[in-house]
N, C-alpha and C positions, 0 to 999 in steps of 0.2 A: 504494500500500500504506500503510495506516494502522497505527501502532503507538505504543509509548511508549518514551521515552528518559529515563534518569536524568542529571541534571546537578548539579554541585556548585559553589557559590560559594567559590572558594579563599580569598578574603579574609574571608568570613563564618564559614568553618569554624573550629571550635576544637578539633578532633581528639579529640572525646569517644569516637568509635568505636562508638557505638550503631547506626549504620547498617550496619556490617559484621557486627555481632551479629545484626541483624534480617534481613539478606539476604546471607549469605556466598556464595551462588551467583553474585552479580553485583558484590559490593563487597569489595575487599581493603583492607588498610592498608599504608601505606609505613612506613619505619623510624621515622618521627616520629609515627605514628598518624593520618595524614591519609588520607582515602579514595582508593582507586584504583578507578575504575569500569571495568567490562567494556565493551569496544567493541561498538557496535551497539545495536539495540533490545532492550528487555526482552522475554524470551520471554513469550508470552501467559499461560502457566501461572504466571508469577511477578509479574504486574501487581499483584495484591492485596497481596502481600508487599512489593513495591516501594513501594506507596502507604503501607503501615504504616511502612516504614523512613523515608520522607520525613517522615511525621507525628511520628516519634520523635526527630527531630533537634532538640536543644534550642536550637541556634543558627539554625534554619530555613535552613540552607545547602544542604540536599539537596532537589532538586525532581524531580518526575516530570512530564514534559511529553508531551503527545500530539503526534506527528509525522505528517506526511502523505507 
């Protein structure tokens, strides 16, 4: 099964929170504003939004990866 998964670089992340604004269905924020990602693959209907959320990250800490 092929799908997509979001990952975050915890060292590179600067807690801007733009990712959670762009994709609230799969990304929440912890008490300090750092992203908390949903477990499992990104649902097929949210891949385009996940791609936009990764592109919106000013620190380039959010990545959308294809998994097999």
